[in-house]
TIDO-341517 format. One line per field, with one value per residue: residue number from 1; residue in one letter; z, x, y of N, C-alpha, C in turn. Coordinates in Angstrom, 3 decimals, m for minus. Layout:
! TIDO-341517
pos [NUM / ...]
code [a / ...]
n.Z [Z / ...]
n.X [X / ...]
n.Y [Y / ...]
ca.Z [Z / ...]
ca.X [X / ...]
ca.Y [Y / ...]
c.Z [Z / ...]
c.X [X / ...]
c.Y [Y / ...]
END
This chain:
! TIDO-341517
pos [1 / 2 / 3 / 4 / 5 / 6 / 7 / 8 / 9 / 10 / 11 / 12 / 13 / 14 / 15 / 16 / 17 / 18 / 19 / 20 / 21 / 22 / 23 / 24 / 25 / 26 / 27 / 28 / 29 / 30 / 31 / 32 / 33 / 34 / 35 / 36 / 37 / 38 / 39 / 40 / 41 / 42 / 43 / 44 / 45 / 46 / 47 / 48 / 49 / 50 / 51 / 52 / 53 / 54 / 55 / 56 / 57 / 58 / 59 / 60 / 61 / 62 / 63 / 64 / 65 / 66 / 67 / 68 / 69 / 70 / 71 / 72 / 73 / 74 / 75 / 76 / 77 / 78 / 79 / 80 / 81 / 82 / 83 / 84 / 85 / 86 / 87 / 88 / 89 / 90 / 91 / 92 / 93 / 94 / 95 / 96 / 97 / 98 / 99 / 100 / 101 / 102 / 103 / 104 / 105 / 106 / 107 / 108 / 109 / 110 / 111 / 112 / 113 / 114 / 115 / 116 / 117 / 118 / 119 / 120 / 121 / 122 / 123 / 124 / 125 / 126 / 127 / 128 / 129 / 130 / 131 / 132 / 133 / 134 / 135 / 136 / 137 / 138 / 139 / 140 / 141 / 142 / 143 / 144 / 145 / 146 / 147 / 148 / 149 / 150 / 151 / 152 / 153 / 154 / 155 / 156 / 157 / 158 / 159 / 160 / 161 / 162 / 163 / 164 / 165 / 166 / 167 / 168 / 169 / 170 / 171 / 172 / 173 / 174 / 175 / 176 / 177 / 178 / 179 / 180 / 181 / 182 / 183 / 184 / 185 / 186 / 187 / 188 / 189 / 190 / 191 / 192 / 193 / 194 / 195 / 196 / 197 / 198 / 199 / 200 / 201 / 202]
code [x / x / x / x / x / x / x / x / x / x / x / x / x / x / x / x / x / x / x / x / x / x / x / x / x / x / x / x / x / x / x / x / x / x / x / x / x / x / x / x / x / x / x / x / x / x / x / x / x / x / x / x / x / x / x / x / x / x / x / x / x / x / x / x / x / x / x / x / x / x / x / x / x / x / x / x / x / x / x / x / x / x / x / x / x / x / x / x / x / x / x / x / x / x / x / x / x / x / x / x / x / x / x / x / x / x / x / x / x / x / x / x / x / x / x / x / x / x / x / x / x / x / x / x / x / x / x / x / x / x / x / x / x / x / x / x / x / x / x / x / x / x / x / x / x / x / x / x / x / x / x / x / x / x / x / x / x / x / x / x / x / x / x / x / x / x / x / x / x / x / x / x / x / x / x / x / x / x / x / x / x / x / x / x / x / x / x / x / x / x / x / x / x / x / x / x / x / x / x / x / x / x]
n.Z [0.010 / m0.894 / 0.720 / 1.444 / 1.163 / 3.146 / 3.390 / 6.296 / 7.566 / 9.502 / 11.356 / 13.028 / 13.561 / 16.152 / 18.469 / 18.056 / 18.273 / 21.016 / 23.053 / 23.523 / 24.486 / 26.837 / 26.305 / 26.409 / 24.651 / 22.002 / 20.713 / 18.219 / 18.406 / 18.184 / 18.417 / 18.291 / 16.375 / 17.271 / 16.976 / 16.977 / 17.868 / 16.015 / 16.687 / 18.504 / 18.216 / 20.212 / 23.125 / 26.115 / 26.236 / 27.872 / 30.862 / 33.339 / 33.170 / 32.776 / 30.287 / 27.582 / 24.160 / 20.921 / 17.946 / 17.109 / 15.146 / 11.894 / 8.581 / 5.892 / 6.642 / 6.756 / 8.537 / 10.064 / 10.455 / 11.730 / 10.156 / 10.697 / 10.075 / 10.753 / 8.878 / 7.639 / 6.913 / 5.471 / 6.892 / 6.658 / 7.350 / 5.674 / 4.726 / 4.907 / 6.610 / 9.041 / 9.622 / 10.064 / 12.294 / 14.243 / 14.444 / 15.406 / 17.791 / 19.552 / 19.492 / 21.375 / 24.543 / 26.699 / 25.678 / 25.713 / 28.271 / 28.802 / 29.247 / 29.500 / 30.773 / 28.780 / 27.390 / 29.367 / 32.168 / 33.707 / 34.257 / 36.153 / 35.951 / 33.629 / 30.381 / 27.044 / 25.588 / 23.443 / 19.923 / 16.565 / 12.912 / 10.640 / 8.311 / 6.905 / 6.774 / 7.089 / 8.332 / 10.630 / 14.128 / 15.422 / 14.479 / 15.657 / 18.209 / 18.161 / 16.863 / 14.122 / 12.267 / 10.629 / 9.079 / 6.177 / 6.940 / 9.379 / 12.803 / 15.510 / 19.030 / 22.282 / 25.666 / 29.004 / 32.045 / 35.129 / 37.100 / 39.760 / 40.204 / 37.595 / 36.183 / 37.662 / 37.653 / 35.146 / 33.047 / 33.481 / 34.002 / 31.446 / 30.837 / 29.348 / 26.056 / 23.861 / 22.195 / 21.715 / 19.716 / 20.194 / 18.037 / 16.600 / 13.458 / 10.130 / 7.617 / 4.378 / 1.202 / m0.772 / m3.709 / m5.994 / m5.490 / m5.548 / m8.313 / m9.651 / m8.664 / m9.595 / m12.320 / m12.764 / m12.329 / m14.544 / m17.882 / m19.776 / m21.933 / m21.161 / m21.923 / m22.355 / m19.634 / m18.553 / m19.758 / m18.941 / m16.163 / m16.073 / m16.860 / m14.802 / m12.540 / m13.304]
n.X [0.847 / 0.565 / 1.436 / 0.624 / 2.778 / 3.987 / 5.405 / 6.845 / 6.720 / 8.057 / 5.782 / 5.679 / 8.106 / 9.114 / 7.733 / 7.091 / 8.758 / 9.320 / 10.908 / 13.802 / 13.510 / 14.289 / 14.144 / 12.877 / 11.415 / 10.502 / 7.321 / 4.912 / 2.795 / m0.556 / m0.676 / 1.848 / 4.799 / 6.899 / 10.140 / 12.113 / 15.436 / 17.559 / 18.220 / 21.223 / 22.330 / 22.790 / 24.481 / 26.496 / 29.015 / 30.886 / 31.439 / 32.383 / 31.965 / 29.265 / 27.893 / 25.737 / 25.447 / 23.807 / 21.846 / 19.573 / 17.688 / 17.002 / 17.252 / 14.898 / 13.989 / 11.531 / 8.526 / 6.064 / 2.723 / m0.627 / m3.429 / m6.103 / m8.370 / m7.593 / m6.042 / m3.071 / 0.081 / 3.178 / 5.631 / 8.093 / 11.007 / 12.755 / 16.293 / 16.651 / 14.620 / 15.254 / 17.680 / 16.515 / 15.035 / 16.941 / 18.036 / 15.865 / 15.515 / 17.409 / 16.659 / 14.907 / 16.005 / 15.261 / 14.730 / 16.978 / 17.372 / 14.993 / 13.624 / 12.438 / 11.322 / 10.303 / 8.481 / 6.668 / 7.446 / 8.617 / 11.883 / 14.668 / 18.097 / 19.171 / 20.466 / 20.850 / 23.880 / 25.477 / 25.433 / 25.040 / 25.047 / 25.493 / 27.990 / 29.945 / 29.906 / 32.093 / 34.089 / 33.062 / 32.356 / 30.885 / 31.815 / 34.355 / 33.596 / 32.840 / 30.704 / 29.002 / 27.040 / 26.336 / 24.968 / 24.703 / 23.429 / 22.228 / 21.098 / 22.880 / 23.201 / 24.514 / 24.050 / 24.044 / 24.004 / 23.028 / 21.413 / 21.007 / 19.230 / 18.125 / 20.468 / 21.459 / 19.245 / 18.082 / 19.899 / 22.479 / 21.411 / 20.467 / 18.001 / 17.074 / 17.190 / 17.588 / 17.221 / 14.253 / 12.578 / 10.275 / 7.852 / 5.695 / 4.255 / 3.408 / 1.666 / 2.262 / 1.438 / 3.942 / 5.126 / 6.001 / 4.943 / 2.135 / 1.839 / 2.461 / 0.459 / m1.769 / m1.444 / m1.394 / m4.124 / m5.234 / m6.491 / m4.517 / m2.252 / m0.386 / 2.293 / 2.429 / 2.177 / 4.351 / 6.497 / 6.004 / 6.371 / 9.008 / 10.170 / 9.163 / 10.604 / 13.165]
n.Y [m1.181 / 2.269 / 5.231 / 8.572 / 11.257 / 13.774 / 17.008 / 18.541 / 21.740 / 24.448 / 26.354 / 28.760 / 31.145 / 31.787 / 30.690 / 27.903 / 25.652 / 23.913 / 22.513 / 20.350 / 16.994 / 14.447 / 11.028 / 7.677 / 5.899 / 7.317 / 8.720 / 9.595 / 12.060 / 13.681 / 16.597 / 17.549 / 17.303 / 14.836 / 14.317 / 11.724 / 10.556 / 8.318 / 4.883 / 4.162 / 6.710 / 8.355 / 8.981 / 8.890 / 11.143 / 12.223 / 11.064 / 12.034 / 14.853 / 14.690 / 14.750 / 14.242 / 13.306 / 13.615 / 12.985 / 15.386 / 16.051 / 14.750 / 15.326 / 14.524 / 12.004 / 9.712 / 9.726 / 7.811 / 8.678 / 9.646 / 11.137 / 13.719 / 12.152 / 9.619 / 8.336 / 6.862 / 8.294 / 9.518 / 11.712 / 14.299 / 16.349 / 18.812 / 19.451 / 22.350 / 23.086 / 21.643 / 23.122 / 25.535 / 24.825 / 24.397 / 27.046 / 28.540 / 27.289 / 28.379 / 31.007 / 31.761 / 32.187 / 30.790 / 28.314 / 26.587 / 25.790 / 24.539 / 21.531 / 18.152 / 14.932 / 12.274 / 14.007 / 14.878 / 15.181 / 17.778 / 18.929 / 20.247 / 21.503 / 20.392 / 21.125 / 22.225 / 22.838 / 22.870 / 22.817 / 21.910 / 21.826 / 19.408 / 19.692 / 18.346 / 15.058 / 13.236 / 14.681 / 15.627 / 16.621 / 14.765 / 12.328 / 12.233 / 11.900 / 9.264 / 8.437 / 6.810 / 6.798 / 9.370 / 12.006 / 14.367 / 17.552 / 16.833 / 17.644 / 18.079 / 17.830 / 18.603 / 17.912 / 19.030 / 17.332 / 18.095 / 17.431 / 15.237 / 13.156 / 12.704 / 11.938 / 9.695 / 7.992 / 7.847 / 8.324 / 6.940 / 4.432 / 3.726 / 4.057 / 6.250 / 6.964 / 8.678 / 11.888 / 13.991 / 16.143 / 18.673 / 19.888 / 22.062 / 22.043 / 23.079 / 21.339 / 20.204 / 18.740 / 17.460 / 19.184 / 17.726 / 15.233 / 15.771 / 16.633 / 14.255 / 12.601 / 13.750 / 13.510 / 10.611 / 10.130 / 11.265 / 11.224 / 10.536 / 8.698 / 5.725 / 6.003 / 8.768 / 9.583 / 8.313 / 9.724 / 12.347 / 12.020 / 11.462 / 13.805 / 15.519 / 14.473 / 14.912]
ca.Z [m0.018 / m0.925 / 1.583 / 0.969 / 1.743 / 3.482 / 4.068 / 7.349 / 7.631 / 10.730 / 11.288 / 13.667 / 13.749 / 17.490 / 19.461 / 17.921 / 18.701 / 22.417 / 23.765 / 23.325 / 25.583 / 26.971 / 26.114 / 26.327 / 23.502 / 21.468 / 19.958 / 17.544 / 18.929 / 17.258 / 18.473 / 18.055 / 15.750 / 18.098 / 16.156 / 17.775 / 17.346 / 15.559 / 17.604 / 18.492 / 17.805 / 21.463 / 24.137 / 27.160 / 25.516 / 28.892 / 31.949 / 34.382 / 33.139 / 32.664 / 29.024 / 26.497 / 22.810 / 20.108 / 16.753 / 17.610 / 14.040 / 10.656 / 7.339 / 4.922 / 7.293 / 6.581 / 9.880 / 9.814 / 11.308 / 11.456 / 10.078 / 11.597 / 9.707 / 11.128 / 7.829 / 7.729 / 5.949 / 6.004 / 6.922 / 6.730 / 7.373 / 4.572 / 5.319 / 5.218 / 7.855 / 10.110 / 10.016 / 10.649 / 13.648 / 15.124 / 14.676 / 16.129 / 19.147 / 20.278 / 19.353 / 22.732 / 25.276 / 27.640 / 25.217 / 26.109 / 29.651 / 28.921 / 28.869 / 30.274 / 30.542 / 27.986 / 27.082 / 30.308 / 33.493 / 33.617 / 35.010 / 36.120 / 35.845 / 32.377 / 29.385 / 25.810 / 25.692 / 22.194 / 18.823 / 15.187 / 11.713 / 9.915 / 6.883 / 6.232 / 7.566 / 7.265 / 9.194 / 11.597 / 15.494 / 15.885 / 14.196 / 16.592 / 19.490 / 18.147 / 16.072 / 12.657 / 11.379 / 10.490 / 7.697 / 5.839 / 7.313 / 10.677 / 13.708 / 16.655 / 20.257 / 23.478 / 26.942 / 30.327 / 33.081 / 36.444 / 38.038 / 40.322 / 40.000 / 36.195 / 35.797 / 38.215 / 37.481 / 33.775 / 32.031 / 33.912 / 33.838 / 30.134 / 30.478 / 28.391 / 24.711 / 22.875 / 22.220 / 20.845 / 19.527 / 20.033 / 17.058 / 15.936 / 12.153 / 9.141 / 6.672 / 2.998 / 0.319 / m1.690 / m5.056 / m6.970 / m5.349 / m6.075 / m9.774 / m10.112 / m8.277 / m10.602 / m13.725 / m12.695 / m12.290 / m15.771 / m19.068 / m20.624 / m22.123 / m20.143 / m22.530 / m21.987 / m18.318 / m18.287 / m20.261 / m18.096 / m14.838 / m16.151 / m16.815 / m13.459 / m11.671 / m13.727]
ca.X [0.011 / 1.324 / 0.987 / 0.731 / 3.945 / 3.940 / 6.661 / 6.446 / 7.370 / 7.806 / 4.708 / 5.985 / 9.646 / 9.594 / 7.160 / 6.462 / 9.689 / 9.224 / 12.125 / 14.356 / 13.185 / 14.912 / 13.049 / 13.228 / 10.931 / 9.672 / 6.168 / 4.494 / 1.378 / m1.315 / m0.434 / 3.313 / 5.695 / 7.803 / 11.114 / 13.134 / 16.702 / 17.669 / 18.975 / 22.648 / 22.753 / 22.736 / 25.246 / 27.238 / 30.266 / 31.807 / 30.749 / 32.846 / 31.301 / 27.855 / 27.490 / 25.286 / 25.435 / 23.128 / 21.305 / 18.310 / 16.797 / 17.593 / 16.402 / 14.306 / 13.618 / 10.076 / 7.933 / 4.550 / 1.748 / m2.078 / m4.009 / m7.245 / m9.273 / m7.050 / m5.410 / m1.698 / 0.858 / 4.555 / 6.028 / 9.434 / 11.600 / 13.927 / 17.475 / 16.341 / 13.740 / 16.180 / 18.596 / 15.843 / 14.616 / 18.125 / 18.228 / 14.788 / 15.587 / 18.191 / 16.147 / 14.282 / 17.118 / 14.821 / 14.687 / 18.166 / 17.174 / 13.651 / 13.645 / 11.674 / 11.446 / 9.178 / 7.512 / 5.768 / 7.842 / 9.457 / 13.079 / 15.713 / 19.429 / 19.720 / 20.380 / 21.607 / 25.030 / 26.159 / 24.506 / 25.612 / 24.539 / 26.614 / 28.269 / 30.728 / 29.771 / 33.424 / 34.989 / 32.217 / 32.727 / 30.184 / 32.688 / 35.410 / 33.051 / 32.704 / 29.463 / 29.374 / 25.830 / 26.360 / 24.397 / 24.654 / 22.134 / 21.773 / 21.227 / 23.328 / 23.330 / 25.134 / 23.232 / 24.696 / 22.967 / 23.553 / 20.408 / 21.465 / 18.201 / 18.061 / 21.648 / 21.605 / 18.135 / 17.655 / 21.043 / 23.300 / 20.737 / 20.208 / 16.523 / 17.075 / 17.909 / 17.615 / 16.519 / 13.073 / 12.347 / 8.806 / 7.848 / 4.427 / 4.667 / 2.404 / 1.818 / 1.826 / 1.810 / 5.049 / 4.623 / 6.258 / 3.893 / 0.871 / 1.843 / 2.273 / m0.823 / m2.815 / m1.121 / m1.899 / m5.611 / m5.595 / m6.912 / m3.422 / m1.880 / 0.702 / 3.483 / 2.552 / 2.402 / 5.747 / 7.369 / 5.846 / 6.868 / 10.338 / 10.460 / 9.085 / 11.666 / 14.515]
ca.Y [m0.006 / 3.482 / 6.158 / 9.929 / 11.878 / 15.116 / 17.685 / 19.407 / 23.088 / 25.131 / 27.363 / 29.876 / 31.337 / 31.968 / 30.003 / 26.595 / 24.760 / 24.109 / 21.935 / 18.962 / 16.186 / 13.201 / 10.123 / 6.283 / 5.385 / 8.439 / 8.485 / 10.565 / 12.396 / 14.422 / 18.040 / 17.835 / 16.342 / 14.399 / 13.709 / 10.995 / 10.197 / 7.091 / 4.156 / 4.247 / 7.964 / 9.005 / 8.459 / 9.747 / 11.378 / 12.532 / 10.694 / 12.825 / 16.081 / 14.304 / 15.243 / 13.455 / 13.849 / 12.808 / 13.652 / 15.865 / 15.785 / 14.328 / 15.657 / 13.563 / 10.761 / 9.662 / 9.379 / 7.559 / 9.493 / 9.558 / 12.466 / 13.925 / 11.175 / 8.259 / 7.689 / 6.908 / 8.883 / 9.782 / 13.021 / 14.477 / 17.663 / 19.049 / 20.043 / 23.754 / 23.123 / 21.185 / 24.043 / 26.580 / 24.422 / 24.591 / 28.449 / 28.847 / 26.725 / 29.254 / 32.281 / 31.951 / 31.797 / 29.816 / 26.953 / 25.702 / 25.180 / 24.043 / 20.179 / 17.273 / 13.472 / 11.681 / 15.015 / 15.084 / 15.516 / 18.946 / 18.830 / 21.340 / 20.927 / 19.813 / 22.004 / 22.147 / 23.889 / 22.860 / 22.599 / 22.120 / 21.208 / 18.664 / 20.227 / 17.308 / 13.891 / 12.536 / 15.364 / 16.193 / 16.344 / 13.526 / 11.190 / 12.276 / 11.390 / 7.843 / 8.138 / 6.314 / 7.077 / 10.705 / 12.364 / 15.676 / 18.099 / 16.478 / 18.591 / 17.388 / 18.656 / 18.071 / 18.373 / 18.797 / 16.915 / 18.419 / 16.926 / 14.045 / 12.128 / 12.346 / 11.320 / 8.388 / 7.032 / 7.801 / 8.266 / 5.824 / 3.181 / 3.429 / 4.211 / 7.269 / 6.413 / 9.587 / 13.216 / 14.132 / 17.517 / 18.939 / 20.816 / 22.207 / 22.356 / 22.982 / 20.124 / 20.286 / 17.655 / 17.960 / 19.633 / 16.706 / 14.168 / 16.338 / 16.568 / 12.911 / 12.048 / 14.399 / 12.887 / 9.228 / 10.172 / 11.751 / 10.262 / 10.476 / 7.304 / 5.427 / 6.540 / 10.136 / 9.654 / 8.057 / 10.961 / 13.628 / 11.884 / 11.452 / 15.355 / 16.062 / 13.908 / 15.357]
c.Z [0.010 / m0.025 / 1.127 / 1.762 / 1.890 / 3.947 / 5.043 / 7.260 / 8.876 / 10.549 / 11.849 / 14.038 / 15.119 / 18.358 / 19.269 / 18.295 / 20.236 / 23.194 / 23.173 / 24.565 / 25.583 / 27.098 / 26.034 / 24.950 / 22.850 / 20.603 / 19.206 / 17.873 / 17.967 / 17.280 / 18.020 / 17.318 / 16.620 / 17.334 / 17.138 / 17.142 / 17.023 / 16.607 / 17.391 / 18.130 / 19.090 / 22.455 / 25.007 / 26.455 / 26.637 / 30.214 / 33.260 / 34.420 / 32.911 / 31.375 / 28.146 / 25.217 / 21.802 / 18.874 / 17.184 / 16.430 / 12.814 / 9.576 / 6.620 / 5.443 / 7.416 / 8.027 / 9.617 / 10.881 / 10.852 / 11.170 / 10.883 / 11.177 / 10.135 / 9.978 / 8.064 / 6.654 / 6.522 / 5.950 / 7.067 / 6.776 / 6.306 / 5.455 / 5.679 / 6.480 / 9.200 / 10.640 / 10.579 / 12.052 / 14.654 / 15.533 / 15.671 / 17.685 / 20.062 / 20.252 / 20.698 / 23.662 / 26.350 / 27.151 / 25.612 / 27.385 / 29.878 / 28.343 / 29.780 / 29.966 / 29.936 / 27.630 / 28.078 / 31.662 / 33.345 / 34.707 / 35.041 / 36.080 / 34.664 / 31.179 / 28.182 / 25.887 / 24.360 / 21.140 / 17.428 / 14.164 / 11.025 / 8.604 / 6.124 / 7.100 / 7.991 / 8.283 / 10.410 / 13.104 / 15.932 / 15.613 / 15.167 / 18.012 / 19.282 / 17.462 / 14.653 / 11.863 / 11.408 / 9.086 / 7.422 / 6.261 / 8.707 / 11.699 / 15.035 / 17.873 / 21.360 / 24.701 / 28.075 / 31.387 / 34.431 / 37.472 / 38.458 / 39.934 / 38.470 / 35.800 / 36.297 / 37.743 / 36.024 / 32.753 / 32.266 / 33.825 / 32.451 / 29.748 / 29.454 / 27.155 / 23.697 / 23.057 / 21.415 / 20.881 / 19.421 / 19.165 / 16.590 / 14.445 / 11.245 / 8.263 / 5.349 / 2.046 / m0.629 / m3.158 / m6.043 / m6.817 / m5.816 / m7.560 / m10.311 / m9.745 / m9.346 / m11.922 / m13.774 / m12.827 / m13.588 / m16.869 / m20.043 / m20.818 / m21.308 / m20.789 / m22.306 / m20.567 / m17.865 / m18.679 / m19.345 / m16.631 / m14.940 / m16.172 / m15.386 / m12.572 / m11.943 / m13.375]
c.X [0.861 / 0.588 / 1.333 / 2.008 / 3.936 / 5.108 / 6.168 / 7.341 / 6.930 / 6.823 / 5.067 / 7.534 / 10.069 / 9.042 / 6.815 / 7.446 / 9.847 / 10.426 / 12.570 / 14.107 / 14.082 / 14.011 / 13.741 / 12.637 / 9.906 / 8.546 / 5.795 / 3.049 / 0.665 / m0.922 / 0.881 / 3.948 / 6.926 / 9.020 / 12.186 / 14.433 / 16.747 / 18.512 / 20.500 / 23.213 / 22.668 / 23.507 / 25.888 / 28.629 / 31.256 / 31.186 / 31.053 / 32.154 / 29.738 / 27.377 / 26.984 / 25.064 / 24.556 / 22.486 / 19.901 / 17.250 / 17.588 / 16.681 / 16.000 / 14.045 / 12.162 / 9.460 / 6.486 / 3.824 / 0.249 / m2.500 / m5.346 / m8.329 / m8.761 / m6.307 / m3.912 / m1.004 / 2.349 / 4.861 / 7.508 / 9.803 / 12.819 / 15.027 / 17.290 / 15.501 / 14.474 / 17.008 / 17.775 / 15.294 / 15.742 / 18.301 / 17.112 / 15.010 / 16.388 / 17.710 / 15.586 / 15.504 / 16.612 / 14.855 / 15.760 / 18.033 / 15.726 / 13.604 / 12.740 / 11.932 / 10.138 / 8.112 / 6.388 / 6.254 / 8.860 / 10.652 / 13.937 / 17.050 / 19.923 / 19.478 / 21.308 / 22.695 / 25.800 / 25.297 / 25.252 / 24.891 / 25.683 / 26.746 / 29.197 / 30.759 / 31.282 / 34.289 / 34.217 / 32.695 / 32.175 / 31.155 / 33.867 / 34.871 / 32.689 / 31.416 / 29.806 / 28.296 / 25.704 / 25.941 / 24.530 / 23.349 / 21.646 / 21.886 / 21.614 / 23.296 / 23.955 / 24.389 / 24.123 / 23.746 / 23.607 / 22.534 / 20.774 / 20.556 / 18.220 / 19.285 / 21.767 / 20.540 / 17.693 / 18.772 / 21.846 / 22.705 / 20.384 / 18.742 / 16.268 / 17.777 / 18.031 / 17.041 / 15.162 / 12.681 / 10.865 / 8.682 / 6.236 / 4.835 / 3.342 / 2.652 / 1.325 / 2.297 / 2.816 / 4.506 / 4.862 / 5.065 / 2.635 / 0.722 / 1.608 / 1.102 / m1.876 / m2.665 / m1.649 / m3.398 / m6.181 / m5.921 / m5.686 / m2.996 / m0.667 / 2.095 / 3.601 / 2.739 / 3.824 / 6.738 / 7.210 / 6.488 / 8.362 / 10.891 / 10.395 / 10.268 / 13.044 / 14.594]
c.Y [1.239 / 4.430 / 7.659 / 10.458 / 13.419 / 15.863 / 18.699 / 20.626 / 23.738 / 26.313 / 28.689 / 30.080 / 31.550 / 30.896 / 28.516 / 25.388 / 24.884 / 23.695 / 20.674 / 18.064 / 14.982 / 12.031 / 8.665 / 5.557 / 6.424 / 8.080 / 9.722 / 10.927 / 13.452 / 15.953 / 18.397 / 16.777 / 15.963 / 13.649 / 13.019 / 10.731 / 8.726 / 6.245 / 4.283 / 5.634 / 8.793 / 8.367 / 9.387 / 9.920 / 11.940 / 12.217 / 11.513 / 14.241 / 15.913 / 15.005 / 14.072 / 14.048 / 13.064 / 13.781 / 14.020 / 15.735 / 15.537 / 14.591 / 14.394 / 12.208 / 10.607 / 8.916 / 9.029 / 8.204 / 9.338 / 11.050 / 12.539 / 12.875 / 9.767 / 7.658 / 7.851 / 7.606 / 9.082 / 11.385 / 13.229 / 16.019 / 17.767 / 19.576 / 21.535 / 23.981 / 22.643 / 22.397 / 25.330 / 26.169 / 24.851 / 26.054 / 28.933 / 28.440 / 27.714 / 30.652 / 32.745 / 31.442 / 30.735 / 28.447 / 26.034 / 24.995 / 24.666 / 22.460 / 19.356 / 15.820 / 13.001 / 12.804 / 15.320 / 15.710 / 16.675 / 18.656 / 20.067 / 20.600 / 20.108 / 20.879 / 21.804 / 23.269 / 23.916 / 22.285 / 22.812 / 21.421 / 20.542 / 19.123 / 19.149 / 16.079 / 13.206 / 13.321 / 16.050 / 15.777 / 15.077 / 12.322 / 11.102 / 11.762 / 9.924 / 7.452 / 7.786 / 6.804 / 8.562 / 11.140 / 13.863 / 16.412 / 17.752 / 17.436 / 17.885 / 18.460 / 17.916 / 18.692 / 18.071 / 18.466 / 17.124 / 17.830 / 15.430 / 12.928 / 11.655 / 11.515 / 9.935 / 7.461 / 6.940 / 7.639 / 7.035 / 4.474 / 2.749 / 3.541 / 5.077 / 6.890 / 7.480 / 10.950 / 13.065 / 15.534 / 17.755 / 20.108 / 20.894 / 22.766 / 22.284 / 21.795 / 20.473 / 19.124 / 18.190 / 18.232 / 18.494 / 15.715 / 14.580 / 16.209 / 15.217 / 12.215 / 12.484 / 13.809 / 11.482 / 9.167 / 10.716 / 10.719 / 10.129 / 9.074 / 6.956 / 5.968 / 8.059 / 10.419 / 9.478 / 9.195 / 12.125 / 13.422 / 11.968 / 12.885 / 15.958 / 15.727 / 14.536 / 16.824]
END
């Protein structure tokens, strides 16, 4: 079965990216796009200083979600939108100190102090920290955990497995998909459809 593909775009340049949450098993909920890190893309990079590092957002990853009618579709963020999200995150100074556990339990003593967009996967800092799965356009962050309870009961135990970015975003069907969908429903011959699709994709 083929699912519709939606590109998510940020709706509000100031208020819609709320926080980066520490999570064990991220989910996708109706009101927020909760973008979870991929497995093995989050770890303690300095135990003495209590620093954890991971990929906060990766562009062009298709995430399955349900629309208001209960129908499944795939959504993704472009490289430009991921970069914009990283910029917006620091536009409000309070965001770096605004985090929680599982998108529910507010905590103190944990804050993002480092953030970067991957420009060259082979030479990126994440590689020096021991990560292998690094992609162009990734948004990586490091978080300092000063909260004793969070460090001992969530990070050291391995209960927390990644970051999840809370974003409200607009949804729009990609232009290419719309054109192809409209073409397939037309009365044109198969040869005509093939030629047009080839031109669209090129």
